[in-house]
Z-matrix of the N, CA and C atoms (Angstrom, degrees):
N
C 1 1.340
C 2 1.476 1 108.79
N 3 1.305 2 114.98 1 167.72
C 4 1.442 3 120.18 2 -175.30
C 5 1.483 4 118.17 3 -72.76
N 6 1.404 5 116.09 4 -26.72
C 7 1.400 6 120.30 5 176.88
C 8 1.558 7 113.22 6 -107.80
N 9 1.331 8 114.16 7 -175.73
C 10 1.458 9 116.24 8 -172.72
C 11 1.570 10 111.29 9 -77.25
N 12 1.357 11 120.56 10 -5.24
C 13 1.430 12 120.37 11 -175.18
C 14 1.595 13 106.59 12 -78.53
N 15 1.260 14 113.22 13 148.53
C 16 1.479 15 118.91 14 176.81
C 17 1.531 16 108.15 15 -86.13
N 18 1.292 17 117.80 16 150.65
C 19 1.423 18 122.60 17 -179.80
C 20 1.522 19 112.28 18 -70.31
N 21 1.346 20 118.41 19 141.90
C 22 1.450 21 121.59 20 -177.89
C 23 1.501 22 109.12 21 -80.86
N 24 1.338 23 121.23 22 123.52
C 25 1.416 24 122.75 23 -175.37
C 26 1.482 25 111.61 24 -64.13
N 27 1.275 26 119.70 25 -28.89
C 28 1.481 27 119.42 26 177.08
C 29 1.513 28 113.31 27 -73.69
N 30 1.352 29 116.70 28 -30.92
C 31 1.505 30 116.03 29 172.56
C 32 1.492 31 111.21 30 -73.77
N 33 1.292 32 121.08 31 -35.14
C 34 1.527 33 127.85 32 174.70
C 35 1.544 34 104.81 33 -58.67
N 36 1.390 35 119.76 34 -44.07
C 37 1.395 36 119.69 35 -175.60
C 38 1.486 37 111.60 36 -71.76
N 39 1.341 38 119.12 37 -28.98
C 40 1.469 39 119.83 38 176.89
C 41 1.496 40 110.80 39 -67.53
N 42 1.427 41 113.85 40 -37.31
C 43 1.552 42 117.25 41 178.11
C 44 1.516 43 106.85 42 -59.63
N 45 1.395 44 113.38 43 -54.88
C 46 1.428 45 120.05 44 -170.72
C 47 1.494 46 110.80 45 -62.15
N 48 1.399 47 116.10 46 -44.68
C 49 1.468 48 121.72 47 -179.56
C 50 1.516 49 109.40 48 -54.01
N 51 1.356 50 114.21 49 -42.31
C 52 1.429 51 117.44 50 -174.28
C 53 1.569 52 113.02 51 -67.27
N 54 1.218 53 118.18 52 -19.75
C 55 1.421 54 126.79 53 -174.17
C 56 1.572 55 109.05 54 -107.47
N 57 1.304 56 122.54 55 0.98
C 58 1.412 57 125.50 56 -177.47
C 59 1.543 58 109.57 57 -85.74
N 60 1.350 59 112.79 58 142.64
C 61 1.432 60 114.62 59 177.73
C 62 1.525 61 106.88 60 -127.53
N 63 1.242 62 119.63 61 178.52
C 64 1.471 63 123.09 62 178.76
C 65 1.562 64 111.71 63 -56.94
N 66 1.303 65 115.16 64 142.85
C 67 1.528 66 119.60 65 -177.64
C 68 1.562 67 108.27 66 -58.28
N 69 1.342 68 116.01 67 135.21
C 70 1.418 69 120.25 68 175.44
C 71 1.527 70 112.38 69 88.82
N 72 1.267 71 115.58 70 -3.97
C 73 1.541 72 119.62 71 178.14
C 74 1.480 73 105.78 72 -108.78
N 75 1.351 74 113.15 73 155.46
C 76 1.522 75 114.21 74 178.02
C 77 1.522 76 108.37 75 -67.89
N 78 1.404 77 114.99 76 149.75
C 79 1.475 78 119.62 77 -177.27
C 80 1.497 79 104.65 78 -62.94
N 81 1.450 80 113.32 79 144.07
C 82 1.422 81 116.90 80 174.81
C 83 1.533 82 111.35 81 -74.79
N 84 1.318 83 115.85 82 158.03
C 85 1.495 84 119.41 83 176.98
C 86 1.555 85 105.67 84 -104.87
N 87 1.308 86 114.60 85 144.01
C 88 1.384 87 123.33 86 177.70
C 89 1.524 88 111.30 87 -129.15
N 90 1.307 89 119.35 88 143.30
C 91 1.464 90 122.93 89 170.71
C 92 1.452 91 107.13 90 -66.52
N 93 1.397 92 114.45 91 154.07
C 94 1.436 93 119.65 92 173.89
C 95 1.482 94 115.81 93 -51.23
N 96 1.408 95 114.20 94 -47.76
C 97 1.449 96 120.59 95 -177.37
C 98 1.575 97 112.45 96 -64.19
N 99 1.308 98 112.62 97 -35.08
C 100 1.527 99 114.52 98 -178.08
C 101 1.605 100 103.78 99 -78.59
N 102 1.231 101 122.67 100 -29.78
C 103 1.514 102 121.98 101 178.83
C 104 1.547 103 106.08 102 -70.39
N 105 1.370 104 115.76 103 -41.23
C 106 1.461 105 117.90 104 -178.54
C 107 1.517 106 112.94 105 -62.78
N 108 1.346 107 115.82 106 -39.52
C 109 1.400 108 119.65 107 175.45
C 110 1.602 109 114.84 108 -67.68
N 111 1.357 110 114.25 109 -40.44
C 112 1.446 111 118.49 110 177.83
C 113 1.552 112 111.51 111 -65.12
N 114 1.310 113 118.01 112 -34.12
C 115 1.474 114 121.68 113 -177.39
C 116 1.481 115 110.93 114 -82.11
N 117 1.379 116 116.63 115 -10.45
C 118 1.492 117 123.12 116 178.54
C 119 1.483 118 111.54 117 49.33
N 120 1.412 119 118.42 118 61.50
C 121 1.295 120 127.32 119 175.33
C 122 1.517 121 111.13 120 -133.96
N 123 1.347 122 120.89 121 155.62
C 124 1.448 123 116.72 122 174.92
C 125 1.573 124 110.57 123 -80.50
N 126 1.281 125 115.64 124 174.82
C 127 1.406 126 121.35 125 -166.70
C 128 1.552 127 113.38 126 -60.61
N 129 1.327 128 113.60 127 -48.51
C 130 1.508 129 116.64 128 179.97
C 131 1.587 130 111.49 129 -59.38
N 132 1.332 131 115.50 130 -45.40
C 133 1.454 132 116.28 131 175.92
C 134 1.504 133 112.54 132 -60.53
N 135 1.347 134 116.95 133 -41.39
C 136 1.442 135 121.49 134 -178.94
C 137 1.580 136 108.16 135 -59.66
N 138 1.381 137 119.05 136 -45.28
C 139 1.360 138 119.85 137 -178.14
C 140 1.555 139 113.06 138 -60.06
N 141 1.363 140 111.80 139 -38.65
C 142 1.461 141 116.19 140 -173.46
C 143 1.516 142 112.32 141 -69.91
N 144 1.437 143 112.34 142 -41.19
C 145 1.485 144 120.65 143 -179.45
C 146 1.518 145 110.26 144 -68.80
N 147 1.317 146 118.32 145 -37.15
C 148 1.484 147 124.10 146 -176.83
C 149 1.534 148 103.18 147 -70.94
N 150 1.222 149 122.43 148 -42.92
C 151 1.502 150 122.14 149 -177.26
C 152 1.510 151 106.18 150 -66.54
N 153 1.358 152 118.77 151 -40.38
C 154 1.459 153 122.89 152 179.55
C 155 1.488 154 110.80 153 -62.09
N 156 1.329 155 114.94 154 -44.19
C 157 1.486 156 118.44 155 -176.78
C 158 1.605 157 110.35 156 -68.63
N 159 1.326 158 115.48 157 -36.65
C 160 1.433 159 120.30 158 177.86
C 161 1.599 160 109.25 159 -65.06
N 162 1.334 161 116.52 160 -39.76
C 163 1.433 162 116.99 161 -175.19
C 164 1.556 163 110.25 162 -69.13
N 165 1.315 164 116.90 163 -29.35
C 166 1.398 165 123.30 164 175.81
C 167 1.505 166 111.04 165 -80.23
N 168 1.340 167 116.75 166 -6.67
C 169 1.497 168 120.95 167 -176.84
C 170 1.438 169 116.79 168 61.86
N 171 1.443 170 113.58 169 36.31
C 172 1.437 171 120.98 170 -178.44
C 173 1.507 172 108.67 171 -95.17
N 174 1.341 173 113.95 172 -29.83
C 175 1.567 174 119.58 173 171.34
C 176 1.481 175 109.59 174 -126.77
N 177 1.359 176 109.80 175 168.32
C 178 1.506 177 118.21 176 -178.72
C 179 1.471 178 102.60 177 -137.14
N 180 1.373 179 116.82 178 132.44
C 181 1.389 180 122.12 179 172.72
C 182 1.604 181 110.50 180 -95.05
N 183 1.268 182 116.93 181 117.87
C 184 1.484 183 120.87 182 -178.87
C 185 1.460 184 109.95 183 -108.58
N 186 1.323 185 113.17 184 143.94
C 187 1.597 186 114.74 185 179.69
C 188 1.601 187 103.42 186 -75.04
N 189 1.341 188 111.62 187 139.14
C 190 1.473 189 120.20 188 -178.62
C 191 1.526 190 107.18 189 -117.75
N 192 1.403 191 114.42 190 170.36
C 193 1.433 192 118.75 191 -175.34
C 194 1.576 193 108.76 192 -66.38
N 195 1.301 194 118.20 193 -38.96
C 196 1.431 195 119.99 194 177.79
C 197 1.528 196 120.78 195 -108.38
N 198 1.434 197 109.04 196 -26.63
C 199 1.450 198 118.14 197 177.45
C 200 1.509 199 107.03 198 -157.39
N 201 1.376 200 115.94 199 161.40
C 202 1.432 201 124.39 200 175.61
C 203 1.552 202 104.71 201 -60.57
N 204 1.275 203 113.22 202 149.51
C 205 1.475 204 124.43 203 179.58
C 206 1.515 205 108.38 204 -123.52
N 207 1.403 206 116.34 205 135.60
C 208 1.440 207 120.18 206 177.95
C 209 1.489 208 108.48 207 -105.74
N 210 1.403 209 116.93 208 139.38
C 211 1.438 210 119.66 209 178.04
C 212 1.486 211 108.88 210 -139.60
N 213 1.313 212 117.77 211 149.45
C 214 1.435 213 122.64 212 176.83
C 215 1.579 214 107.77 213 -71.33
N 216 1.339 215 112.99 214 143.80
C 217 1.405 216 112.80 215 173.05
C 218 1.615 217 107.50 216 -96.62
N 219 1.331 218 120.17 217 174.98
C 220 1.482 219 117.97 218 177.57
C 221 1.504 220 112.12 219 -55.85
N 222 1.282 221 117.46 220 -41.93
C 223 1.465 222 120.93 221 178.64
C 224 1.607 223 109.56 222 -63.30
N 225 1.296 224 118.23 223 -31.57
C 226 1.420 225 123.87 224 179.12
C 227 1.562 226 107.18 225 -70.36
N 228 1.293 227 120.21 226 -41.99
C 229 1.412 228 123.17 227 179.47
C 230 1.541 229 113.03 228 -63.56
N 231 1.341 230 114.52 229 -40.53
C 232 1.489 231 119.20 230 176.06
C 233 1.572 232 111.44 231 -66.54
N 234 1.331 233 112.66 232 -41.44
C 235 1.490 234 117.42 233 179.19
C 236 1.471 235 109.50 234 -64.05
N 237 1.248 236 121.55 235 -40.73
C 238 1.507 237 129.24 236 177.91
C 239 1.535 238 106.11 237 -55.75
N 240 1.297 239 115.81 238 -51.79
C 241 1.488 240 120.34 239 -177.36
C 242 1.610 241 108.78 240 -59.79
N 243 1.348 242 114.50 241 -48.82
C 244 1.459 243 118.08 242 -175.39
C 245 1.532 244 109.36 243 -62.64
N 246 1.357 245 118.26 244 -42.99
C 247 1.502 246 125.32 245 -176.64
C 248 1.548 247 106.98 246 -61.69
N 249 1.428 248 115.76 247 -45.04
C 250 1.451 249 116.87 248 177.75
C 251 1.525 250 112.71 249 -61.33
N 252 1.352 251 118.62 250 -41.49
C 253 1.423 252 116.13 251 179.84
C 254 1.577 253 111.56 252 -68.59
N 255 1.354 254 117.73 253 -31.18
C 256 1.425 255 118.00 254 -178.35
C 257 1.536 256 109.74 255 -71.77
N 258 1.268 257 117.78 256 -37.98
C 259 1.507 258 124.32 257 179.64
C 260 1.586 259 108.36 258 -64.98
N 261 1.357 260 111.93 259 -44.69
C 262 1.527 261 118.02 260 -176.99
C 263 1.564 262 104.44 261 -64.63
N 264 1.354 263 118.77 262 -48.25
C 265 1.472 264 117.12 263 -179.05
C 266 1.521 265 113.04 264 -65.67
N 267 1.335 266 123.52 265 -37.77
C 268 1.389 267 127.86 266 168.79
C 269 1.528 268 116.60 267 -50.98
N 270 1.335 269 112.05 268 -47.85
C 271 1.454 270 117.54 269 -174.37
C 272 1.532 271 109.75 270 -80.94
N 273 1.318 272 121.14 271 -25.07
C 274 1.433 273 125.63 272 176.40
C 275 1.558 274 112.56 273 -65.47
N 276 1.385 275 112.86 274 -24.06
C 277 1.427 276 116.21 275 179.23
C 278 1.520 277 111.78 276 -91.79
N 279 1.288 278 120.53 277 -4.99
C 280 1.549 279 126.07 278 -178.76
C 281 1.399 280 107.28 279 -69.11
């Protein structure tokens, strides 16, 4: 991220969840505005997290006919699975 704060894993999970599709199917594409609403963050936070996920090559922004579309990369799909397992393990110990 652009500042010294670490990204919130729950916010990252909301981004990745919104882009997740059924296993074995191609990842769904979402418009930026749809992704922002699904991630439940304001515009400034959305921009920071999207840039962070792009830098890590977990998502790709593709030009669309009416608006840019965001899609998970293969690395993003693997990260989503690992993050979900980590959160489940963390909560199971609570």
